[in-house]
N, C-alpha and C positions, 0 to 999 in steps of 0.2 A: 597674113596669110598664118596658115592654119603652124602649129609650133610640130615640128616631128616630133614623135613619137620616142620617151627615153625610152631605154634598154634597161631591164634587170640581169646583174650578177646574182644569179644563184647556186653556184657552186666554186672551190677555189683549189688551190694544190699546188703546190711551193717544197724547193728543195734549196736554201740556200747557207752562207757562213755562218759559225757556234752554234752549230747543232741544231737549225732550222729546217725541221724535217718535214714540215707544215706549217700551216695557216697561223696557227696557235700560237708553236714555238715561235717563229719569223715577231710573233706579238712581244712575245717576250723580249728576244734578240734588243730588239728597237726602246719599248717599255724601259728597258732598265739602261739605257740607254749604254749598250756594252760595245766594246770595239770587240768587233768580229773576226778580224785580222788574225794571220799566223802565219810562221816560217812554211814556206813549199814546201810541201809534203815530199819524201823522197818515194811517192809510191809513184808519182807523176814523172819525175826523172834527176838525175842528177846532179843540183845544182850550182858544186863545188866546179866540174867539170864544163861550165857553161858560165861563172861568175867572171864579169869585168874586171880583170885585172891593171888596170890602165892603159889596154889598146885603145878603149873605144868601140871594140868586135864583142861584145859581152853583155852577162844582163845587169843589171844595174843594182837589182833589187832582190833580196831573198824574202821577201814578205808580198801576201796577198791573203783574197778570201778564199775558202777551200769549202768542200762540202766535207762533211763532218761522215759520213757515210761512205762504206766501200762503191764507190765508182765502179770496180771491175766486176760488181754482181749484179747478177739478175735474174728473176724468175721467168726463166726463159719456158718453162711448162703450161704456166699458167695461161701464155697468148701464143701456146701451139708451135713456139718456135724451138726446131731442133738445136742440139747444141753445139754444132757444125757452122750453123748461120748463124749462132746469135754468139759466138769469136769472132766471127767479121763482120758484125752490127756494130755498128758506129755509137757510142756509150752516148752520148745526147740520143741518139731514138729510140732505146730502151729505158732510158729512164723520162722522156714523153709517154711511151705506152703505158709507165707505169702514175704517170703525171693524169695524166687522159682519164684513166679510171679512177682514182682518186679526186680529182673533180668533179665527175660526173656522180659516184657515190657519194660527196659530201654535197652537191645540187640535188640529190634522189632519186636519180631517173631510172626506170627501170632499162636495163640495156637491151633486155630482150623487144621491149615496145622502141624502141630508139630506129633496131636495124632497117634499114630500105627508108629512114628520112629524108625529106631534103635537111641533111644538120653540114654545115661545114665547120673545117680544119684552119685553122689561120695560124703557121709559127714562125716565129723569127731566129735564122739560124745566120752566121758569118762566118764561121769556121770550119773545117772536117777535118783534123788534126790527129784522128784516126784514123784515117784513110788516108794519111801524110805517114806514120807509121807502118801499115803495112806496104805501101808501096817500096817503103826505105827497106823492107829485107834484104837479106841476102838472097841474089841472084831474081830478086822479084818477087810477086805474088803475082799470079795470074790472073787474067781480066776474066772472073767466071762471075757467075751467076750472083753468087752469094756477096761478092764483093760491088756488085752492081747495083745491087738491088740493097744493100745494107748499108753503100758510104754517101751516095749520089744524097741530094742536098733534098732534091723531092723524094725523096722517102721518110723526110723528118715529120712531113704533112700525110704524106699516103698509106703510110703505116697505118697512122689511130685511122684512119678512115676505114681501110682495108678492116682489120678489127674490129671496129665499130660498125663496122655495114653502113658506115653514111655516106649518102649519094652527093649531098653539098658539094661546093667549090674544100678542095683540097692545095690549100694553098702554100710552099712555102716562101719567106720573104726575109730580104735580106737590104735594110738600109743602116747597116754598122749598127750606132748604138741606141740610135733611135728605132730599134726590128720589133721589139715585140709591144709597141706599144701601137705602134703602127699597123700590127696584125689584129690588134684592138680594133681601128678606126676604118679599119674594113671590114671586119665581123658587123661592127652595127653597123657600115653602110647598107651592106647586104641584107641584113634583117629590117631593117627600115624599108629596103625595096620590097620584100615580099620571095627573095631569092631564097631563102631558106627560112626556119622556125628555131632551130638550135644552132650556137655555134662552140667554138673550144678555140681558147683564141691566147696565145701568149711565146713565150721564147724559152730559150735554150740554151747556156755557152758552158763549155768545160775548158777548163787549161793542163793540155798536153802536151804539147810542144815546147821546147824548150826554144826554138825556132823562132814562134812570133814573142817570144819576149823579149829575144834577141833585135828584132824590128823595130817593135817598141820604145826599147831603150835607144836604141839609134836616132829612131825621130822624134826623143827625148821631151817623150808626154807622163813618161812614169814618176813617178816621184821613189827616190831610194828608200824611204821608209814604207814603200808599198800600202798605207794609208792615202785615205782620199778625203783631204784635211779640207770641206769645202766650206768653201766664205771665210778662209781665215787667212789671219796675215803669213802664214809656215805654211799656204798650199802652193806646192812644188810641183805638181803633178798627180795624176792619179793612181790608183792603186788596183792592180786587175782583180776580177774575180771570179768565182765561177756562180751556177747557181742556173734557176728553173721554174715555170709558174705557169697556169693555166688559168682560166676567166671558164667559167660555165655563162653563155649570155643566151636569154632570151629576147622578145618584146616583151615591155612591160605589162600589158595586156592580157598576152598568154600567161605573163608568171603568177601572175593573180586568177585566173579562169582557172588556173592547175593544178591551185593550192598551195604552190613551191615558197617555199626559203626564201622571201628577197633582200639579200642583204644590203645592198647600194644599186642606185641608178644612177646611168648615165645619159646625161641632157644631151651633151653637144659635145662635137671633134673638129679638129681646126687642120689640115695639112698642106705644107709649105715646103717649098726647095730654096735655098740659102741664092740660088743661082751663081751671077756674074761675083763673086766674094770676093777679097782680098786677095786669098789663095785657095785651092781647092779644100783643106783641112779646117779653114779659120771659120767660126759662128759667125753669122751674120745678123745683129741684131732686129734690124727692120724686117729682115722675112721671119725670126721668130715673136715680133706682136704680130706679127701678120696673121700665124697662126691662134696665136691668140686668140685674138680679135673673132677670126673663121669661126672659133668655139663657141666663146663666148654668144656672139648671134648664131649660131643653130639650134644652141640653148634658151634663147631668148629672154639673156640676164645683162644684166649690166657690171660695170665693176664694185656695185657698191654691195651688191647679193653673193661675193666672193668673200669667208675666213679665212680660209687657209690655202698654201701655196708649196705644193712638194716640188723642189725644184729639182733639175737634171742635177746639178751640184758634184761636177768631178772634180773639185780643186785644182786646176790647171789655173793661170794666172790670168789669162786672157778669156777661157771657159766662163768663168766667175765672173768677171768684170762684165763682160758681153752679155750673158742672162741675167745679173741686176738690169741693167739698161733697159735692155728690153720687156723686163716687167715693171718696171719704174714708168715705162711709155706710155703703155696700157692704163696704169693704174694713177696716172696723174690727177686724172677727173674725178678722181676718188670723192666722197664728200666728207670734208674733215670731222663733220662730227662721229662719223663712225671712229673705232676701233685703230690700228695700223692693221695689214692682214696678217697673219703667222707664216715666217717660212721655214722651211726643215728640209733634208735631204737623206734617203733612207742612205744612198752611199756610203756615207761618213762611219754608220756601222758596219755594214759589210762591204765596201771595195766596190767599184765600179765592176756587172757583170755584163759588160757590153751589149750583146743582142737579148739580155735576160734582163737586162735593169729596169728598163719601163717598167714592165709585170709585175715589177720588186715593188716597184712605187703606189701600184694602183693599187697592189694586195695591203700594204702602208694603210695606208689611207681607209681602204674599204673596213680595216681592224680599227681603225682609228674611230670611224664613225659609231662601228659596232659596240666599244668600249666609252665613247664619249671624255678622251682625255686624247690627248695630243702627246708623243716623245719627248724626250727632249733634243735637240739638235748641241754634238758633244764638243763640235768646234766653233772657232769665231765670235763676233764679227770683225770683220776683217776691215781696221780702220781706214785702210786702201781705197777702199772700193765707197764712191758717195753713194750711201742709202737713201733711198728714197723717203719720205716720209710717212707715204702708204706701204711700207713695207716694214717688218720686224723680224731677223732672227732669232726664229722661238727656242734661246738656249734652256730656258727652264722646262719648257714644255707644261702641262699640268689639264685641268679641266676640260672639257670642250661641249656643255653642258647641253641637251634637249631645250630649245622653247618656242615663242611662235616664229621665230626666221629658221626657214628654212638650212639647216647650214648646207654648205657648199665647197668643193673643194675646188681649185686647178692644177692638175699633176702635169708635166711640164719634161719634155724631149726632145735633146736633138742628136742625130749624127754624121759626123765624119763625112760624109758625102752629099751633107746639105737637105737633109729631110729631120723637118723640125714637125711636132707631134704634139697638139695638146686636148687635153679632154677635162671635161666639167664633171665632175663628179657630187651626185648630193643623196640624199638620208631619203627614203622611203618609207611615205608617208601612209599604214594603210588604212585603206578607208571603214574600214568596222574590225574590233577587236577581236581577237580568235577567241572563240568559246572555249572554257573549263572541256578537259575531256575527263567523263565520268570512266573508274577503271569497268574492263571490261571481263567480267569474271563468268569462270576459271581462266587462267591465260594459258594461251599455247607460242607460246615463243621457236620460232624457226629461223637458224639459222648456218649459212652455208661458207664453202669454201672451195677453190677449186683443186686441191689436194686435202686429206688425209689429215698431214702434217698441220696444214694453215688451218683446220678445222679445227684440229685438238689446240691449238694457241688460240683460236676467235674465242673458244669453250671456255679458255681460262681470263681471255681479257674483259666478257660476259659475265661469270662469277664475279670478278671483282666490283666490275661496274656496277652490279647488285645490290653490294655488301654498303647494309643500310638503307636502302631506296625504300619509299615510302610506294605503297600501292599506287597512288598517283602518279608517282615519277616512273613506275615498272609500268605504266599500263603504256601513259607516253613514247617510253621507251620501244615496247613491244611493240605498240604502232609503227610506232619511225621505221622499224626492223621489218614491218612486213608490207611497207606501202612504199618505201624510201632505200632498198637494197634490194638486186636483183639474186634473184635464186641459181647458186651455181652445182655443182655434181655434185661434191660432197659434200649433204645435208646432216644436224642434227636437232631435235627436239626435245621441250623441255613446256611439262606442264604445272600449273601452281593455282590452286585457290586466292594465295596472298604472295605478297614479293619477296616473302621469307622463305616459302615452303616452291615456288618456282627458282631462286637460285640455290635450293637444295637440291631437287630435280635434277638441274643441268652439272652441277656440281659434281652427284654420281654418274649421271654422265657420260658426260668427258674422262671419268677415271676409269670407268668402263667403257669406252667408244669401243667398237669395233668396227667401221664402216669402209664400206666402198661405193666408189662413182654410181650416182644412182644413172638409171637407164633412160634417156631424155625422149621421154613419153607425157604426154598431156591430154586427158580422160574428162571429155565432156560429158554432161548429161546429155541426155536422159538417164537418173540413173537411179536405182532403188535400195534401201540399208534393207537390215536385217540385224536385231538383236532377241537372245536370248528373253524370253520375259515375255507379258502379254503388256507393256505399256507402251504403245505405238504413238499414243498423239502424243506422251512426253518426251520423245525422243525425237516426234518430227515438229513439235515447239523448237528443241535443244538446236536442231538442225539449222529452222529457220532467224535461229539466233545467231548462228555462224554464218548464215550469210548461202545457204544450202538449199535449193526447192527439193525436192525429192519426188520421182514420178510416184514411185510408191514407200512406204513403212510398211513390214511383216514382221511377225514372230513365228517360230515355228508350232503348229497345232500337236496335241500328244499324238504320237505315231508319224508324223509328218517327214518324209523324209525330202532331201534336198534336189531329189529330181522333181517331186510334185510340187516344191516350194519353185523351184524356177520356171515352171512353166506357167507357173501363175503369176510369177511376177514380169515373166515375156508379153503375157498377155493385157500387160498392163501399162506395157512402153517402154521395159525397160530394154538397156542396151549393156547398161555393167552392175554390178549387186557387189555393194558393197556390205561386211559382218562386219558387226564390234563384234572384239569378242579377245577372248584372254590365252588364245592357242597357237598364239605368233603370227607372225605375216606368212601368206602362204598368199600361190593366184594357181588357180586352176578354170580349165574350158568345162561346160555345161552343153549336154546337145539335148536338144529341143526339138522334140518332134512335134508337128502342128498336125492340126490334122486334114491339111490340103497334101502333105505327104511331103511338105521341104523339111531340110534340117537348118535348127541356125543353134549357130552355135553361141554361146553366152559366157563373157567372162566375169568369173567369180573372184573376189578379192575379200582374202580376211586379214583384218588389220588388228594388230596387238596392241592389247592393253593390258597387261600382267600389272599387279601388284598396287591397284589405285581406288582408290573411294568412288563410288561410283560417280557423283559428279563430272571426276575427271577421266571418266572411263573413254566417252564420245570425243573432247577433244585429241587423248593420246593416243587414240586411235587413227584419228585424223593424220594428228603430225608422226605417225611413223607410215603412211602412207606414203603422206609427202618426204618422208626419208630415201624411199623406194621409188620415186619418180611420177608418182601416180596421182595429178596433181588435183585437186576441183578448184573449184569458184569461187574462195572466199571473201568475195567483193565485199562485204560489210565487218568482214573480221582482221582487226579492231576497227575502231570508225576512224577516217582520215583524220587525222589530226587539224592540219592544212600548215598556217605559216607558224605554228604554235611547234610545231615536230623541234624534237632534239635530237644530233647524234649520237644514233648506240656507235662503239666499237670497231674502228677498221677494220679492212680486211688483213688478214697480214702478210706481208710476202714472204717466201719461198725462196729464198735465193741462193744459185751456184756462182763460181768463178769464171766467167768467160772474157780472155783474156788477151793478148798478143802483146810481150814487154816488144818494149823500144831497142834495139838490134845494136842501135849505137852506144847504149848504156852495158847494157848488162847481157848474158846470152837468154837467147830464148830459150822458155825450157820446153819439155814435149809435154806437149798438150792429150792427154789421153782421147783418142776414138777407138774409135772402134774398127776391126778388123776388115775390110773390102771386100766383100764379096760377088764372085766374077759375074755378071750377067747371065755365063750360061751356065751353073754349076756341072760337073760330069758328075753326083750324085746328089741330085737333088732328093730332098725328105721326100719320104712318105704320103706323110700328111701336110692335104694340101693347106691347109693353117699354119701349123709350122712354118711351110714357107712363103705365104705370105706374110708371116710376121720377120721374117730372117729376113727376106726379099726389103721391107721396111724398113725397118730398123741400119741395115745400110745406106739406105735414103737417105736416111736422119742421122745416123751416124749415134747411135743409140745404139744397149745391148739389146737381143732382141726381149728379155724377158720383162725389159721395162715399154713395152708393147701393149696398151690395156689391146685386148683383140675387140671391145666392146663401143671403142670411141671412135669417134668420126676422125679419121686418118686426116682431115685436114683442119681439124684442133689439135694434132701430133704436131700440127708444121708441113704438109705436104699440100705443094701448091700448085699451080699450074706445070713449073718449070720444072718440078720436083717429082711432080705426075708422069712426064714423059722417060726419066729415068727407072720407075719403076715399070711402067711397060714393058721397059724393055727387057729389065732382069725378071722379068715373070714369063718370058718367051721358052723357059723350060718349060714349062708345063703344058705347050707344043699347043698354045691355041695361040691367034692374035689380037691381041689387048690393045684395044683405042686407048688411050690418054679419059674417052670421054665414059666411061663406064665406072669410073670411081665417082661420078657423080648421083648414078644408081646405086652404088651398091658401095659404101661411105666405109664403112667398117671393115676391118680385119677378118672377122667371122663374115661377113653376107657377101664379101669380096670370094672369100674361099670359097664359100657356097655356092655359090654364082661358079669361077670358073671350073669347079670339078663336077661342075651340073653339064656346062658348056656341052657342045660339039665340037671340036678341031673348025678352026678358021670361023668362028661365030664371031662376029662384031655387031648384028643385030641389038639393038638394046630397049630394055621392057620400059613398057609403058609405064606412066608414074601412078602409084598405085593411088587410088581415091579414100576419102578420108577413114572412110571404116578399116579398109583391107590395109592402111598402115598401121592404124591402132592394134589388127590383129594380129598385125606382123610385132611392134612392139610389146603386146604382149607374150606372146609365144617367144622373143627375145628374152623376158624376163621368169617364163616358168624354165627356158634354158638351165638359166645362171640358176635358179634356187633350184634347178636338181628335179 
């Protein structure tokens, strides 16, 4: 029987205790053998008010694993979510949105190309403690659209699919502590079945409610010291922890074809349930062993092929003993000539992250494969456990070097509901070594962010990253940025003949940065280029080196005006003229009158290239065009480094606090919201642009000054429910507005222009513009914005 195709892990993201805001930081925590647990933060709830004083009705611990960053804060603007909605949205879902973007960025996926694809989202979630908090407000919060769409569990995965435009399965799974590893199992199955081409899989868990701590205390499963002392004689229950993690997955053949960086591969998965166990919450060794055997059969391996086991390892007396019994049963027939399997559990470091526990184990083992080392298990071994000779608790850690033998790890997870999941993880060995990347000079670096503040922070991070970089390293960074990062609304470019010159140029541009959101405009060939002087051959050679094939290249002859030059280029087939000029960025329209009497409008763009040497004039001009949203097909710039690519600086978040305090603990502060606007103002603004802006601001709960009139309203947070509200508010224009009109007129400026020109009760929608008409409309917007 043919072995199922392995699944490639091409990207990861996470938040875990100990300041582990990324996989690299999680590796710092586990490789250093840290205990990342801490006291329960006052920000979560008043632990003193809920402590057990001997009645058996309170919380028996004051400790657990908690995320260091402020879970109240969120970059709502980046995801187009208005403040009023962000405040109500479960912070677990907000965290998943950030991690989804980070995982795809880590995987080097172009989000623009992913939208509309058969891609899936699989998320494990157990609790919705923020929803409980909202419903417990004095008087009760009304069941509005924000509460329904922002706190129901389906939105944990649905929000990701909606934001990224994924059209594959969107599943939220709850299997208690095995939830997140179950999502990986399901994603692998759907990838192998051809249901999807890419997946995000993982889980999230935030500890917001004292009531859940009380319930687990009364269940007698928590450790009083809040730690998971897995496989230790002192094991007396588990310590609860927060966390979240996502993995980006593809079929291995697809990842290799696409030149993705492959971190590791999942060779097999197994899934069972305990069935009729001794009790509902008691683990059953036979069912766990069955899941392990199913995963090994799926991977086509035997007990001799495993080096390492990442155990579930909760630190409960029953759970630890049952897990070792199950593992020992499976590996009893392991060859005695092989060394014992090294065993550990990430919960010993960070605590038990419940629905985000299994993905933490997976990320840890991927990092161990990449580092060629195993972190030490910081507890045990428990002398009261009958340890099989095939297993050894790895309290020392140490090297896990590559050899002729494929390195493999088993990852175990089980949950209170009886769901057992096991994964077989293996290193990936490329069939061919990545070719070295020759520096592509001069350098053209293009970076972008969703806000000017984030762009400035990203620019500073790049300046620091390029410090001391060689030309070869800079080439790889620039190539990775060009091919593995999405282009966002605020853009900045820099050029240089070497790494040091590139860094200096970027530092100056960041210092003097005055950026505005680039219009969403893509310009396609045929394009003609104009340059002062007579070096047509030279510029054409440069353009081809930068991946651009112009339909014509020209320079002005003495006395030749722009009209004559534009007419000449139009005859050559040009639909756009680009001039590399030191005069600054500008856009204008040229009227070309043909011999047949027809008039053609030809856009003419001047690209800024000031104060640069001759070799940098063209890339600098192209860069400034890119900043203004006029994207050229730089298909070979720089060369795709494939599997050799490295991580450029990550996009920084621009977060604000959106939070509802617990009514039972502290008085709820007044959250600043904009005053509401009546649906039919008695004194409407005379300017339709101001009126639409004001109405939209009221719907979104933001200040009118914060509305960019040229940003699509959907990106500002206007969804189908809110569009009905906005349509009602715009009744003051004496126009019957259907919510569907926002599809054809997506920005405030375009909607105001349409409404001011529309006849009364006009509900006829304009036809979808043809590509050329759409291009001309976008250029018209650029010209209007440039004055």
